[in-house]
N, C-alpha and C positions, 0 to 999 in steps of 0.2 A: 163743935159746930152748933150754931143756934137752932133752936127748935123750929121745924118747918122749913129749914134751909135746904137747898139742893146743891150737891156737888156735881158738876158737869164734866164730861170728858173722859176719854180713854186713850191710852198710848197706842200708836200705830207705828210699828217698827218698819223702817225702810233701809235698804242697803245702798251703798255707793253714792251717798249724797256728798257733794263737794261744797266748798264755800260759795260757789256761783249759784247754788240752788237755795241758799238760805233766804228766808223771808216768810211771807204769809201765803198760805194755801187755802183756797175756798173749796170745800167738798161739795160736789153737786148733789142735789136731792134734799139738802138741808142747809140752813144758814149756820155753818160752823166754820170757825177759822182755826188753823193750826199753824204753829210756828215751826219752820223747818230749820234744822241745824245740820252740821256735818255728821252727826251721830244718829239722827232719827227725827221723827215728827211728834210733837206733843201739842195738846190743846193750848192755844194762845191765851185763853182765859180760863185756866183750870182752878177757879176760885169760886167761893160762894158770893153770889151777887146780892147786894143789899140795896136799901132804898133810903135816900136822904131827902128826896122830893117825889111826891106821889101825885099822879093825876087825880083830881077830884071832879073836874067838870063844873065846878062852882060858878064859873063865868058864864055858863049857859051857851057856850059855843064849842066847836070841836077844834078851835085854833090853838096850836101849841104855844103861840106867842102872847097869849092873854094870861097875865099873872094870876088872876083869880081862879083860873082852871087848875092851879097847882097848889099843893099844900104849903110850899115855902116860896112861891114865885116862880117865874120862868127859869128852868134850869139852863145855865149858860156858863159852866166852868168845869174844868177837868176833875175837880174835887166833888162834884155833885153826881150822885147816883140816882137816875130817874127811873121811875116805875110806872107803867101803864097797866092798870088792873083789868081783869076780865070784864068784857062787856063795853069797854070804852072804845070810841072812835076818835082818833087824834089826827089832825092834818097840819103839817108844817109847810105852808105854801111859799113863804118868802124868807124864812130865817136862814141863818148860817151859824147855828149854835154849836156848843161843845158840851159834852157830858163825859163823865168818867165811865160809869157803867150804865147800861140801858137794859131794862127788862120790859119786854112786850109779852104780857101774859096770854095764855091760851084763851081764845074767845075775844081778844081785843085786836084793834087794827091801828097801824101807824102808817101814814102816807107822807113821804118827804118830797117836796117839790111837785106834788101831785095836786091837781085841782080838787077843791072841795066845794062846799057851799060858798057862793060868792064868786069873786074874780078868779081867773085862771092863775095857776101857780107860776112863780118866777122860775125861769130856766136855770138861774144861778143858785136856787135854794139848796141848802145842804145841812147835814147834821154830822158832826164828827164825834165818834165814840172812841175814847182813848184807852180804856182799860178792859172792858168786857161787854159782851152782848149775849143776852138770853132771849131768844125769839121763840116763844111758844105760840104766838098769834100770827097775824098777817102783817108783814113789813113790805111796803112798796116804795120804791125810789124811782123818780122820773129821771131820764137822762139829763145831764147838764149841757149847757151850750146852746147855740142857736138852732 
């Protein structure tokens, strides 16, 4: 395991799970996702999260969709692991991006589809995380639709 990396998750045994209950389970009180199978529940992202694109804020805005705010441009692929470091405030008002892993560090804020400075957010804005989520900060998502 790389220095400074964290391994997240613990196993939570459950009995009598059938195929109909397989899927994702969100645990109240924290933003943690678990994959349910017919033999138990395990963290869906029981891996070390890394960064291939890090928020720098170099664009001078809090807008997720400004390339100069990121170390390698706007993250928008399932192979990109995006990290928002402590102290950053990021708002994705109108995007519909995709990332592999997403880390929102303690002391940082990410708002998806939420109004930030400037015009109100788009009700269709969204962000898809395909591999893992580590939320130590504040993650807010506005409801989609009219």
